[in-house]
TORSE-747886 format. One record per residue (C-alpha): x, z, y; residue number from 1; residue in one letter. Coordinates in nm, 4 decimals, m for minus. Layout:
N
- X  Z  Y  NUM  A
...
//
This chain:
353
- m0.0199  0.0435  0.0054  1  M
- 0.2521  0.0970  0.1924  2  K
- 0.4159  m0.2234  0.1603  3  K
- 0.1752  m0.4284  0.2060  4  E
- 0.0608  m0.2746  0.5591  5  V
- 0.4375  m0.3012  0.6800  6  T
- 0.4463  m0.6971  0.6209  7  T
- 0.0711  m0.7358  0.7436  8  Q
- 0.2530  m0.5379  1.0614  9  A
- 0.5375  m0.7458  1.1303  10  I
- 0.3652  m1.1132  1.0621  11  R
- 0.0807  m0.9079  1.3254  12  L
- 0.3800  m0.8627  1.5400  13  L
- 0.5506  m1.2112  1.5225  14  E
- 0.2130  m1.3509  1.6463  15  T
- 0.1589  m1.0981  1.9631  16  L
- 0.5397  m1.2075  2.0895  17  I
- 0.4217  m1.5360  2.0585  18  A
- 0.1483  m1.4720  2.3460  19  T
- 0.2019  m1.3972  2.6558  20  P
- 0.0700  m1.0513  2.7938  21  S
- 0.1350  m0.9723  3.1198  22  F
- m0.0314  m0.6834  3.2629  23  S
- m0.4158  m0.7403  3.3781  24  K
- m0.3519  m1.0850  3.1453  25  E
- m0.3774  m0.9255  2.8522  26  E
- m0.7152  m1.1352  2.6901  27  D
- m0.4695  m1.3164  2.4609  28  K
- m0.3238  m1.0453  2.2440  29  T
- m0.6526  m0.7650  2.2653  30  A
- m0.8361  m1.1488  2.0761  31  D
- m0.5691  m1.1544  1.8437  32  I
- m0.5457  m0.7764  1.7803  33  I
- m0.9387  m0.7614  1.7079  34  A
- m0.9734  m1.0314  1.5378  35  R
- m0.6876  m0.8689  1.3007  36  F
- m0.8331  m0.5892  1.2514  37  L
- m1.1911  m0.7024  1.1867  38  V
- m0.9551  m0.8915  0.9205  39  Q
- m0.9323  m0.5839  0.7487  40  Q
- m1.3009  m0.4783  0.7100  41  G
- m1.2641  m0.3237  1.0066  42  V
- m1.5588  m0.2304  1.2320  43  S
- m1.3777  m0.2061  1.6532  44  I
- m1.4996  m0.1673  1.9804  45  H
- m1.3754  m0.3971  2.2125  46  R
- m1.3329  m0.3731  2.6341  47  E
- m1.2264  m0.5263  2.8459  48  L
- m0.8964  m0.5992  2.7008  49  N
- m0.8973  m0.2683  2.4813  50  N
- m0.9804  m0.2423  2.1518  51  V
- m1.0324  0.0675  1.9537  52  W
- m1.1805  0.1664  1.5750  53  A
- m1.2835  0.4541  1.4238  54  F
- m1.1833  0.5411  1.0564  55  N
- m1.4437  0.4743  0.8010  56  K
- m1.5484  0.7757  0.7008  57  H
- m1.5478  0.9550  1.0659  58  Y
- m1.7418  1.2570  1.0359  59  N
- m1.8491  1.3935  1.3813  60  P
- m1.7912  1.7568  1.2512  61  D
- m1.4421  1.6973  1.2231  62  K
- m1.1524  1.6811  1.4784  63  P
- m1.0294  1.3266  1.5666  64  T
- m0.6492  1.2024  1.6131  65  I
- m0.6124  0.9240  1.8710  66  L
- m0.3408  0.6386  1.8011  67  L
- m0.2581  0.4814  2.0894  68  N
- 0.0039  0.2678  2.2491  69  S
- m0.0575  m0.0750  2.4403  70  H
- m0.0012  m0.4806  2.4628  71  H
- 0.0787  m0.5243  2.7817  72  D
- 0.4705  m0.6708  2.8479  73  T
- 0.6493  m0.6931  3.1395  74  V
- 0.7569  m1.0659  3.3474  75  R
- 1.0988  m1.1615  3.1278  76  P
- 1.3929  m1.0669  3.3685  77  N
- 1.6087  m1.4319  3.4769  78  K
- 1.8858  m1.3011  3.2711  79  D
- 1.6927  m1.4093  2.9323  80  Y
- 1.8823  m1.6265  2.7356  81  T
- 1.6722  m1.7171  2.4676  82  R
- 1.2546  m1.8071  2.4695  83  D
- 1.1201  m1.4313  2.5219  84  P
- 0.7512  m1.5838  2.3648  85  F
- 0.9500  m1.7584  2.0432  86  L
- 0.9851  m1.4606  1.7784  87  P
- 1.2601  m1.4425  1.5570  88  E
- 1.4204  m1.2206  1.3124  89  I
- 1.7923  m1.2700  1.2808  90  I
- 2.0141  m1.0574  1.1730  91  E
- 1.7166  m0.8111  1.1135  92  G
- 1.6174  m0.7753  1.4786  93  K
- 1.2731  m0.9270  1.5836  94  L
- 1.3484  m1.0925  1.9196  95  Y
- 1.0709  m1.1498  2.1293  96  G
- 0.9390  m1.0423  2.4893  97  L
- 0.7493  m0.6832  2.4104  98  G
- 0.8945  m0.6295  2.0239  99  S
- 1.0573  m0.3367  2.1566  100  N
- 0.8199  m0.1863  2.4253  101  D
- 0.5844  m0.1792  2.2735  102  A
- 0.5393  m0.3840  1.9851  103  G
- 0.6893  m0.1983  1.7282  104  G
- 0.5283  0.0848  1.8282  105  C
- 0.1785  m0.0688  1.8360  106  L
- 0.1673  m0.2322  1.5020  107  V
- 0.3408  0.0229  1.2892  108  S
- 0.0069  0.2636  1.4932  109  L
- m0.2103  m0.0060  1.3340  110  I
- m0.0964  m0.0177  0.9561  111  A
- m0.1360  0.3582  0.9891  112  T
- m0.4433  0.3460  1.0861  113  F
- m0.4796  0.1250  0.8088  114  L
- m0.3161  0.3343  0.5710  115  Y
- m0.6025  0.6177  0.6749  116  F
- m0.9439  0.3648  0.7449  117  Y
- m1.0946  0.3931  0.3552  118  E
- m0.9546  0.7267  0.2727  119  Q
- m1.2342  0.9961  0.2280  120  K
- m1.2390  1.3821  0.2540  121  Y
- m0.9437  1.3833  0.5130  122  L
- m0.9430  1.7266  0.7769  123  K
- m0.9457  1.5037  1.0913  124  Y
- m1.0961  1.1480  1.1834  125  N
- m0.8327  0.8561  1.2900  126  F
- m0.9131  0.6666  1.6555  127  C
- m0.6785  0.3677  1.6965  128  M
- m0.6868  0.2057  2.0289  129  A
- m0.4911  m0.1015  2.1795  130  A
- m0.4699  m0.0601  2.5287  131  T
- m0.3615  m0.2524  2.8381  132  A
- m0.2329  m0.2374  3.1699  133  E
- 0.0399  0.0071  3.0667  134  E
- 0.2968  m0.1324  3.1854  135  E
- 0.1265  m0.0745  3.5604  136  I
- m0.0233  0.2653  3.5296  137  S
- m0.3405  0.0387  3.5639  138  G
- m0.6959  0.2015  3.5098  139  T
- m0.8568  m0.0504  3.2577  140  D
- m0.6615  0.0013  3.0040  141  G
- m0.6450  0.3670  2.8197  142  L
- m0.8080  0.5419  3.1708  143  E
- m1.0873  0.3480  3.1295  144  Y
- m1.1079  0.3830  2.7260  145  V
- m1.0711  0.7481  2.6764  146  I
- m1.4458  0.8638  2.7888  147  P
- m1.5535  0.6316  2.5144  148  K
- m1.3316  0.8234  2.2456  149  L
- m1.5438  1.1478  2.2373  150  G
- m1.3340  1.4588  2.1645  151  D
- m1.0408  1.4164  2.0550  152  L
- m0.7984  1.7144  1.9017  153  A
- m0.4895  1.5466  1.9561  154  F
- m0.2808  1.1777  2.0342  155  A
- 0.0152  1.0126  1.9181  156  I
- 0.1294  0.7657  2.2267  157  V
- 0.3264  0.4928  2.0737  158  G
- 0.6628  0.4305  2.1954  159  E
- 1.0160  0.3420  2.1750  160  P
- 1.1692  0.6968  2.0964  161  T
- 1.3810  0.5889  1.7766  162  Q
- 1.0714  0.7955  1.5823  163  M
- 1.2419  1.1011  1.7330  164  Q
- 0.9735  1.3656  1.9038  165  L
- 0.9112  1.3440  2.2872  166  A
- 0.7264  1.6832  2.3224  167  I
- 0.7030  1.6285  2.6941  168  A
- 0.6590  1.3706  2.9496  169  E
- 0.7370  1.4116  3.3122  170  R
- 0.4663  1.3157  3.5676  171  G
- 0.5181  1.1197  3.8652  172  L
- 0.3457  1.1538  4.2206  173  M
- 0.4539  0.9489  4.5371  174  V
- 0.3481  1.0961  4.8542  175  V
- 0.4006  0.9123  5.1517  176  D
- 0.4727  1.1886  5.4991  177  C
- 0.4832  1.1295  5.8130  178  V
- 0.6053  1.3286  6.1389  179  A
- 0.5074  1.2571  6.4683  180  K
- 0.6123  1.3138  6.8182  181  G
- 0.5252  1.1327  7.1372  182  R
- 0.7304  0.7350  7.2699  183  S
- 0.9017  0.7612  7.5925  184  G
- 1.2169  0.5774  7.7443  185  H
- 1.4615  0.6563  7.5924  186  A
- 1.7198  0.5828  7.9121  187  A
- 1.4770  0.9038  8.0681  188  R
- 1.5322  1.1267  7.7784  189  E
- 1.1599  1.1427  7.8181  190  E
- 0.9142  1.1512  7.4498  191  G
- 0.9328  1.3837  7.1600  192  D
- 1.1404  1.1761  6.8983  193  N
- 0.9718  1.1873  6.5843  194  A
- 1.2275  1.1237  6.3844  195  I
- 1.4202  1.4426  6.5193  196  L
- 1.0932  1.5883  6.3822  197  N
- 1.1210  1.4382  6.0376  198  A
- 1.4456  1.6007  5.9758  199  I
- 1.3102  1.9155  5.8494  200  P
- 1.0324  1.8192  5.6275  201  A
- 1.3233  1.5630  5.4791  202  I
- 1.5901  1.8293  5.4398  203  E
- 1.3380  2.0427  5.2627  204  W
- 1.2555  1.8023  5.0368  205  F
- 1.6279  1.7344  4.9050  206  T
- 1.7442  2.1643  4.9340  207  T
- 1.3851  2.3432  4.7813  208  Y
- 1.4246  2.4315  4.4267  209  K
- 1.0709  2.5248  4.2562  210  F
- 1.0111  2.8562  4.1101  211  P
- 0.9621  2.7568  3.7958  212  K
- 1.2223  2.5079  3.5508  213  V
- 1.0627  2.3099  3.2630  214  S
- 1.2184  2.4088  2.9241  215  E
- 1.2745  2.0956  2.8619  216  E
- 1.3178  1.8670  3.1776  217  F
- 1.4950  2.1553  3.3964  218  G
- 1.3718  2.1600  3.7543  219  P
- 1.1531  1.8993  3.9623  220  I
- 1.3941  1.6530  4.1561  221  K
- 1.2018  1.4844  4.4867  222  M
- 1.3997  1.2519  4.5950  223  N
- 1.3210  1.0299  4.9840  224  V
- 1.3168  0.6774  4.9005  225  T
- 1.2523  0.5037  5.1775  226  M
- 1.2079  0.5998  5.5405  227  I
- 1.0769  0.3690  5.8706  228  Q
- 1.0726  0.4760  6.2705  229  A
- 1.1109  0.2830  6.5836  230  G
- 0.9954  m0.0400  6.7460  231  T
- 1.2808  m0.1243  6.9591  232  Q
- 1.6166  0.0317  7.0765  233  H
- 1.4974  0.1803  7.4042  234  N
- 1.2028  0.3380  7.2691  235  V
- 1.1632  0.6836  7.1677  236  V
- 0.9238  0.6727  6.8123  237  P
- 0.6030  0.8434  6.8131  238  A
- 0.6352  0.8585  6.4140  239  T
- 0.8616  0.8652  6.1262  240  C
- 0.7383  0.7673  5.8106  241  E
- 0.9264  0.8526  5.4687  242  F
- 0.8256  0.8405  5.1474  243  V
- 0.9080  1.0640  4.8185  244  V
- 0.9317  1.0287  4.4709  245  D
- 0.8762  1.3100  4.2856  246  I
- 0.8992  1.3861  3.9378  247  R
- 0.7004  1.6285  3.8110  248  V
- 0.7205  1.8723  3.4904  249  T
- 0.5043  2.0689  3.2538  250  D
- 0.6027  2.3682  3.4664  251  A
- 0.3631  2.2187  3.7502  252  Y
- 0.0850  2.0597  3.7600  253  T
- 0.1121  1.7781  3.9873  254  N
- m0.2379  1.9238  4.2295  255  E
- m0.0034  2.2610  4.2657  256  E
- 0.3185  2.0568  4.3451  257  V
- 0.1226  1.8598  4.6056  258  L
- m0.0140  2.2362  4.7294  259  E
- 0.3797  2.3961  4.7884  260  I
- 0.4569  2.1180  4.9630  261  I
- 0.1255  2.1100  5.1888  262  Q
- 0.1811  2.4338  5.2788  263  Q
- 0.5604  2.3940  5.3542  264  Q
- 0.6558  2.1172  5.5768  265  V
- 0.5745  2.0307  5.9068  266  A
- 0.4095  1.6503  5.8708  267  C
- 0.0979  1.4628  5.7398  268  E
- 0.1732  1.4854  5.3006  269  V
- m0.0617  1.2014  5.1378  270  K
- 0.0283  1.1709  4.7511  271  P
- m0.0558  0.8033  4.6595  272  R
- m0.1623  0.9166  4.3211  273  S
- m0.1934  1.2399  4.1426  274  T
- m0.2916  1.0877  3.7910  275  R
- 0.0096  1.0353  3.6224  276  L
- 0.0395  1.3772  3.4806  277  K
- 0.3417  1.6142  3.3633  278  P
- 0.1942  1.5901  2.9641  279  S
- 0.3985  1.7932  2.6686  280  S
- 0.2696  1.9469  2.3097  281  I
- 0.3690  2.2990  2.1413  282  A
- 0.6310  2.2979  1.9331  283  K
- 0.4732  2.4823  1.7259  284  E
- 0.1780  2.2258  1.6788  285  H
- 0.1211  2.1176  1.3209  286  P
- 0.2204  1.7060  1.3657  287  I
- 0.5519  1.8283  1.5833  288  V
- 0.6285  2.0530  1.2873  289  Q
- 0.5348  1.7868  1.0123  290  A
- 0.7865  1.6063  1.2549  291  G
- 1.0637  1.8023  1.2007  292  I
- 1.0462  1.8925  0.8332  293  L
- 1.1432  1.5499  0.8273  294  L
- 1.4119  1.5778  0.9844  295  G
- 1.3183  1.4913  1.3358  296  R
- 1.4206  1.6004  1.6826  297  T
- 1.2406  1.7048  1.9438  298  T
- 1.3182  1.6401  2.3291  299  Y
- 1.1941  1.5770  2.7019  300  G
- 1.0843  1.1970  2.7578  301  S
- 1.2041  1.1163  3.1324  302  P
- 1.0045  0.7790  3.1673  303  T
- 0.6596  0.7671  3.1956  304  T
- 0.3736  0.6172  2.9837  305  S
- m0.0136  0.6591  2.8897  306  D
- 0.0439  0.9635  2.7664  307  Q
- 0.0544  1.0763  3.1604  308  A
- m0.3729  0.9693  3.1674  309  L
- m0.4193  1.2253  2.8756  310  L
- m0.5139  1.5763  2.8982  311  D
- m0.4744  1.6608  2.5243  312  I
- m0.1938  1.7403  2.3266  313  P
- 0.0110  1.4750  2.3009  314  S
- 0.3624  1.3254  2.1019  315  L
- 0.5099  1.0213  2.2411  316  K
- 0.6905  0.8940  1.8863  317  C
- 0.7528  0.5646  1.7798  318  G
- 0.9918  0.2975  1.6661  319  P
- 1.2541  0.1108  1.9046  320  G
- 1.4528  0.2522  2.1442  321  D
- 1.3822  0.3137  2.5216  322  S
- 1.6974  0.1242  2.6395  323  A
- 1.5396  m0.2086  2.5337  324  R
- 1.2656  m0.1650  2.6742  325  S
- 1.2150  m0.4653  3.0004  326  H
- 1.6174  m0.5646  2.8800  327  S
- 1.6971  m0.9450  2.8294  328  A
- 1.6646  m1.0856  2.4856  329  D
- 1.4213  m0.7892  2.3997  330  E
- 1.4379  m0.7012  1.9660  331  F
- 1.3484  m0.4425  1.7757  332  V
- 1.5391  m0.3990  1.4434  333  Y
- 1.2308  m0.4603  1.1389  334  V
- 1.4003  m0.1625  0.9388  335  N
- 1.2760  m0.0125  1.2520  336  E
- 0.9100  m0.0754  1.2113  337  I
- 0.9770  m0.0042  0.8410  338  E
- 1.0429  0.3556  0.9156  339  E
- 0.8404  0.4091  1.1450  340  G
- 0.5217  0.2992  0.9511  341  I
- 0.6546  0.5282  0.6531  342  A
- 0.7469  0.8232  0.8707  343  L
- 0.4296  0.7947  1.0759  344  Y
- 0.2326  0.8227  0.7361  345  I
- 0.4591  1.1413  0.6241  346  E
- 0.3855  1.2925  0.9124  347  M
- 0.0284  1.2809  0.9266  348  L
- m0.0163  1.3598  0.5810  349  N
- 0.0852  1.6367  0.5847  350  Q
- m0.2255  1.7731  0.8377  351  I
- m0.4871  1.5479  0.7558  352  V
- m0.4937  1.6168  0.3650  353  K
//
C-alpha cells in the first residue's frame, strides 16, 4: 500500500510541476488535484482554487486532524537554467518549479491521507486540504477554507523541513509609523522637523527588548526597513514616515506586541495586518512525541507559512529543504518524498490507532 501511494504521489507531483500555478492562478492545479482524488474514490469539496476532503468513515464525534499544504508557487527567477515546468528525474532529483516548495510536501500528505482514507475505527478523523495563495499570504486560500472544516484538533502543515519538527513559527507584523512636525523654511530655522521627531521612536525600535523571551526563538526582532521624509532641500518636513518589520515569537500575540509599541512610541503606529500570527505546538503533544520517537528533532522555524493562519496547535513538517525554496533549478529528491510519506504514516499510526 505504501509503495503504491508513493508511486502515485510522484506521478501527481510531475503533473503539478508541468502546470503553472502562480498565486491567484492555481485553477489548473486545483483541477488536477480534484481529479486525482476523485479517481481514488474520494468525495471532494472545491471552492475557488482550494480542494479539501474528509476520510471515508468521518465521525463528527471524533476529533479531526488537518493535513494541509499549498499548491501555488512563486514565479521562476531569472537564474533558472532549466525549463521550470519540465519535470525530470535526474540522479534521484525531481526538478521543477514548486517541486520542493511545497509540491513534495503536498503529494506526501495526499498519499498519507489516501493511506488512512478507508480505514475504520480510527481515533481521529482526517481532513486533507490543498490550498491556494500561500506564497502571497492571500485571503482566498487556507484562511478562506478554515471556517468550512469544522472543529479541528491539530494540524500538520506541509513545508520543507527535512522531516524535522518545526514546533514553533515566527509571526510577521509590518507597521507603518508617522512622526509629525510642522513645515517651515530651512534658512530661517522655522518649523518643527519631523525627521528629528522620528529619531526617538526609531531608536526605541532599535534598542527595545521585550521582557518575555521565546524558548525556541529568543527575543522578538524589530527592524526599521524603510523611511521617507521631505519634499525639497529648503523645507523643514512636516511628516516622517517609516516602516518596521517585526518578527513576533510565540511569547506574545501580534496584538500584545502592537499594544506595547503604541504605548511606548510618540508617533502614529498602524499595522498593515495582524493576520500572520506566531504559532506553536507543545513538545508534549502526542504528534510531536511520535516524531521524536522516530528520531526527529524539534526546532523553531524562522520562516512564515500558512501555519500563521491557524488558531489550533500545528506542526510544520515535510520532505525537502527550505534552503532550496524559491531557488533556481528547484528540486526535491525522490527518496525525500518516499521517506516523508513513510514518516508521516508512522507518526500518525502512533496516535490514531
